Backbone as ProteinMPNN parsed JSONL, in Angstrom:
{"seq_chain_A": "QDMAGAPPGGWHPEQAMTLTEALRCFTLDAARAAHQEKILGSLEPGKWADFIVTDQDMFAVPAADIGHTTVLQTWVGGRRVYAK", "coords_chain_A": {"N_chain_A": [[126.224, -78.847, -43.641], [127.849, -81.897, -44.997], [131.66, -82.577, -45.669], [131.29, -83.541, -48.267], [129.351, -82.196, -49.311], [126.701, -82.939, -48.399], [123.637, -83.087, -46.517], [122.09, -81.668, -49.636], [121.896, -78.245, -49.249], [122.222, -78.234, -46.595], [121.764, -79.383, -42.789], [120.063, -77.824, -41.071], [119.328, -75.207, -42.401], [118.343, -72.874, -41.633], [119.64, -72.38, -39.273], [122.195, -71.887, -39.697], [125.488, -70.727, -39.424], [127.344, -67.404, -40.245], [130.262, -66.897, -41.457], [131.842, -64.91, -40.211], [130.299, -65.058, -37.688], [131.116, -67.435, -36.835], [133.827, -67.309, -36.702], [134.229, -65.497, -34.697], [132.83, -66.706, -32.309], [134.807, -68.752, -32.014], [136.802, -67.339, -31.076], [136.612, -64.634, -29.717], [134.235, -65.002, -28.216], [134.58, -67.326, -26.994], [137.031, -66.535, -25.356], [135.694, -64.775, -23.643], [133.645, -66.591, -22.575], [135.483, -68.289, -20.969], [136.428, -66.239, -19.01], [138.738, -65.118, -19.785], [138.951, -62.588, -21.545], [140.273, -60.248, -21.282], [142.915, -60.725, -21.919], [143.125, -62.65, -23.993], [141.504, -63.519, -27.365], [141.285, -61.428, -29.24], [143.13, -59.548, -31.418], [144.873, -57.366, -30.067], [146.711, -54.448, -28.493], [148.506, -55.527, -25.93], [147.713, -57.864, -25.24], [147.575, -61.537, -25.701], [149.216, -62.829, -28.818], [147.893, -64.955, -30.486], [147.362, -66.744, -33.365], [147.019, -67.634, -36.686], [148.496, -68.243, -39.9], [146.852, -68.472, -43.341], [146.775, -70.089, -46.502], [144.794, -68.939, -47.778], [142.185, -66.545, -48.52], [139.727, -66.766, -46.339], [137.233, -65.569, -46.282], [137.041, -65.087, -48.843], [136.614, -67.09, -50.283], [134.359, -69.943, -51.99], [132.329, -71.3, -49.404], [132.551, -74.227, -49.188], [135.123, -74.651, -49.586], [136.596, -73.793, -47.831], [137.423, -76.134, -45.842], [139.717, -76.86, -47.19], [141.652, -75.174, -46.77], [145.234, -74.349, -46.363], [147.364, -74.455, -43.607], [149.749, -72.012, -43.078], [151.405, -70.622, -41.216], [151.614, -70.823, -37.424], [151.084, -68.91, -34.831], [151.73, -68.185, -31.465], [151.362, -66.345, -28.719], [152.544, -64.247, -29.943], [154.726, -65.186, -30.921], [156.232, -66.752, -33.494], [155.689, -70.593, -34.084], [155.274, -72.412, -35.89], [156.145, -72.97, -39.324], [155.285, -73.513, -42.507]], "CA_chain_A": [[126.541, -80.191, -44.687], [129.346, -82.513, -44.733], [132.76, -82.285, -46.837], [130.947, -83.891, -49.581], [128.18, -81.698, -49.486], [125.483, -83.676, -48.127], [122.766, -83.208, -47.636], [121.992, -80.482, -50.145], [121.176, -77.313, -48.401], [122.221, -78.517, -45.188], [120.986, -79.94, -42.399], [119.068, -76.971, -40.613], [119.943, -73.998, -42.848], [117.971, -71.78, -40.916], [120.21, -72.331, -38.101], [123.561, -71.853, -39.888], [126.394, -69.314, -39.008], [128.024, -67.062, -41.171], [131.816, -67.15, -41.23], [132.15, -64.147, -39.288], [129.978, -65.662, -36.525], [131.724, -68.656, -36.217], [135.002, -66.883, -36.291], [133.912, -64.876, -33.177], [132.692, -67.991, -31.188], [135.959, -69.496, -31.417], [137.816, -66.375, -30.474], [136.28, -63.762, -28.571], [133.392, -65.268, -27.278], [135.646, -68.477, -26.344], [137.904, -65.75, -24.332], [134.628, -64.36, -22.628], [133.294, -67.883, -21.442], [136.704, -68.37, -19.966], [136.688, -65.021, -18.251], [139.802, -64.182, -20.623], [138.759, -61.563, -22.436], [141.31, -59.075, -21.151], [144.131, -61.307, -22.356], [142.662, -63.577, -25.442], [140.255, -63.567, -27.954], [141.107, -60.618, -30.225], [144.483, -58.959, -31.588], [144.952, -56.019, -29.585], [148.005, -54.273, -27.837], [148.732, -56.202, -24.439], [146.818, -59.272, -25.388], [148.37, -62.745, -26.32], [148.987, -62.946, -30.288], [147.828, -66.335, -30.866], [146.935, -66.375, -34.474], [147.012, -68.626, -38.08], [148.149, -67.457, -41.565], [146.446, -69.708, -44.368], [147.202, -69.825, -47.822], [143.73, -68.245, -48.656], [141.187, -65.627, -47.533], [138.476, -67.588, -46.052], [136.077, -64.709, -46.692], [136.804, -64.646, -50.129], [136.381, -68.28, -51.094], [133.003, -70.394, -51.152], [132.038, -71.845, -47.798], [132.693, -75.494, -49.56], [136.47, -74.668, -49.96], [137.451, -73.666, -46.517], [138.081, -76.999, -45.349], [140.616, -77.061, -48.068], [142.734, -74.127, -46.404], [146.188, -74.756, -45.399], [147.888, -73.211, -42.354], [151.068, -71.785, -43.344], [152.055, -70.29, -40.056], [151.234, -70.638, -36.452], [151.859, -67.933, -33.755], [151.312, -68.136, -30.267], [151.899, -65.528, -27.657], [153.306, -63.196, -30.517], [155.966, -65.916, -31.593], [155.779, -67.883, -34.519], [155.945, -71.686, -33.339], [155.359, -73.025, -37.126], [155.901, -72.415, -40.599], [155.188, -74.68, -43.421]], "C_chain_A": [[128.157, -80.445, -44.42], [130.577, -82.131, -45.51], [132.079, -82.839, -48.3], [129.701, -83.014, -50.083], [126.765, -82.039, -49.39], [124.877, -83.45, -46.791], [122.745, -81.705, -48.28], [120.972, -79.437, -49.501], [121.395, -77.145, -47.234], [121.655, -79.027, -44.338], [119.511, -79.18, -41.876], [119.618, -75.837, -41.337], [119.798, -72.988, -42.396], [118.763, -71.316, -39.415], [121.915, -72.228, -38.574], [124.095, -70.38, -39.751], [126.945, -68.96, -40.099], [129.442, -67.167, -40.775], [132.262, -66.235, -40.146], [131.432, -64.624, -37.737], [130.786, -66.62, -35.864], [133.088, -68.534, -35.999], [135.041, -66.171, -34.943], [133.536, -65.817, -32.289], [133.765, -68.731, -31.212], [137.143, -68.459, -30.876], [137.313, -65.262, -29.427], [135.085, -64.475, -27.674], [133.558, -66.348, -26.503], [136.165, -67.77, -24.989], [136.989, -65.508, -23.343], [134.311, -65.468, -21.766], [134.193, -68.424, -20.581], [136.98, -67.305, -19.092], [138.142, -64.635, -18.524], [139.929, -63.408, -21.616], [139.674, -60.383, -22.678], [142.666, -59.344, -21.825], [144.0, -62.008, -23.947], [141.447, -63.337, -26.138], [140.357, -62.543, -29.073], [142.5, -60.259, -30.149], [144.737, -57.528, -31.205], [146.266, -55.523, -29.016], [147.508, -54.756, -26.34], [148.063, -57.409, -24.442], [147.883, -60.274, -26.04], [147.989, -62.712, -27.838], [148.911, -64.208, -30.515], [146.891, -66.259, -32.298], [147.482, -67.643, -35.732], [147.338, -67.893, -39.232], [147.865, -68.611, -42.268], [146.802, -69.095, -45.63], [146.063, -69.345, -48.596], [143.049, -67.322, -47.825], [140.036, -66.447, -47.593], [137.314, -66.968, -46.189], [136.098, -64.333, -48.162], [136.787, -66.017, -51.366], [134.921, -68.802, -50.684], [133.156, -71.427, -50.043], [132.907, -73.637, -48.137], [134.24, -75.771, -49.7], [137.306, -74.157, -48.664], [138.282, -74.851, -45.883], [139.254, -77.382, -46.199], [142.091, -76.175, -47.591], [143.771, -74.857, -45.888], [147.027, -73.582, -44.59], [149.313, -73.124, -43.001], [152.076, -71.492, -42.212], [151.204, -70.242, -38.633], [151.632, -69.569, -35.234], [150.929, -68.228, -32.602], [152.172, -67.373, -29.329], [152.886, -64.469, -28.591], [154.793, -63.865, -31.285], [155.82, -67.126, -32.366], [156.762, -69.499, -34.115], [155.783, -72.684, -34.509], [155.262, -72.482, -38.201], [156.23, -73.615, -41.593], [156.344, -74.392, -44.406]], "O_chain_A": [[129.115, -79.806, -43.985], [130.378, -81.084, -46.126], [132.519, -82.411, -49.367], [129.175, -83.198, -51.181], [125.851, -81.587, -50.079], [125.641, -83.629, -45.843], [123.218, -80.727, -47.7], [119.769, -79.575, -49.278], [120.971, -76.159, -46.63], [120.594, -79.435, -44.812], [118.357, -79.565, -42.065], [120.609, -75.398, -40.754], [120.636, -72.088, -42.471], [118.576, -70.325, -38.71], [122.784, -72.506, -37.748], [123.518, -69.301, -39.879], [127.153, -69.786, -40.987], [129.689, -67.574, -39.639], [132.976, -66.658, -39.237], [132.11, -64.505, -36.717], [131.09, -66.657, -34.672], [133.68, -69.348, -35.29], [135.98, -66.373, -34.173], [134.107, -65.651, -31.211], [133.78, -69.559, -30.301], [138.197, -68.82, -30.353], [137.806, -65.218, -28.3], [135.138, -64.422, -26.445], [132.906, -66.502, -25.471], [135.902, -68.167, -23.854], [137.242, -65.901, -22.204], [134.55, -65.489, -20.559], [133.841, -68.985, -19.544], [137.914, -67.516, -18.318], [138.767, -63.951, -17.712], [140.82, -63.455, -22.464], [139.864, -59.738, -23.709], [143.416, -58.452, -22.22], [144.793, -61.793, -24.864], [140.428, -62.979, -25.547], [139.518, -62.701, -29.96], [143.151, -60.504, -29.133], [144.791, -56.628, -32.044], [147.112, -56.415, -29.09], [146.461, -54.459, -25.764], [147.905, -57.939, -23.342], [148.83, -59.918, -26.741], [146.82, -62.604, -28.209], [149.987, -64.736, -30.796], [145.778, -65.735, -32.262], [148.358, -68.456, -35.437], [146.605, -66.979, -39.612], [148.429, -69.672, -42.001], [147.068, -67.909, -45.825], [146.123, -69.273, -49.823], [143.239, -67.253, -46.611], [139.451, -66.787, -48.621], [136.295, -67.657, -46.234], [135.368, -63.474, -48.658], [136.88, -66.04, -52.593], [134.31, -68.476, -49.666], [134.075, -72.239, -49.937], [133.731, -74.1, -47.348], [134.647, -76.916, -49.901], [138.535, -74.166, -48.603], [139.443, -74.743, -45.487], [139.824, -78.399, -45.803], [143.244, -76.43, -47.939], [143.583, -75.811, -45.133], [147.245, -72.391, -44.81], [149.913, -74.127, -43.388], [153.23, -71.917, -42.166], [150.13, -69.641, -38.668], [152.789, -69.672, -34.825], [149.721, -68.455, -32.677], [153.365, -67.596, -29.123], [153.862, -63.93, -28.069], [155.637, -63.272, -31.957], [155.399, -68.223, -31.998], [157.975, -69.6, -33.928], [156.123, -73.837, -34.246], [154.459, -71.561, -38.351], [157.149, -74.43, -41.509], [156.575, -75.17, -45.331]]}, "name": "protein", "num_of_chains": 1, "seq": "QDMAGAPPGGWHPEQAMTLTEALRCFTLDAARAAHQEKILGSLEPGKWADFIVTDQDMFAVPAADIGHTTVLQTWVGGRRVYAK"}
C-alpha cells in the first residue's frame, strides 16, 4: 500500500514481507550481498555499529504508522553523528 493506504489490502498481499523480513533484507542480507557480513549487517562485537534510534518501537505500532517514525539519533561506526 502507499502512504494513503491504497489500494485496500495492498497490491499483492501474498507477497508482502513482515517487518522482521524487511529489516533483515536491509541489514544482514545486504551485508551478505556485498560480502561484508563479517563487519556489517548486525550489532555484534568487532562489527561496525551503524544504527538509528527512533521515537517509537516499529514492532509495536501498526504498519501504517511506521512511515511517521522520527529518527532521534544516527550512529555510524559506533559514533553518534546525528541527534535531534
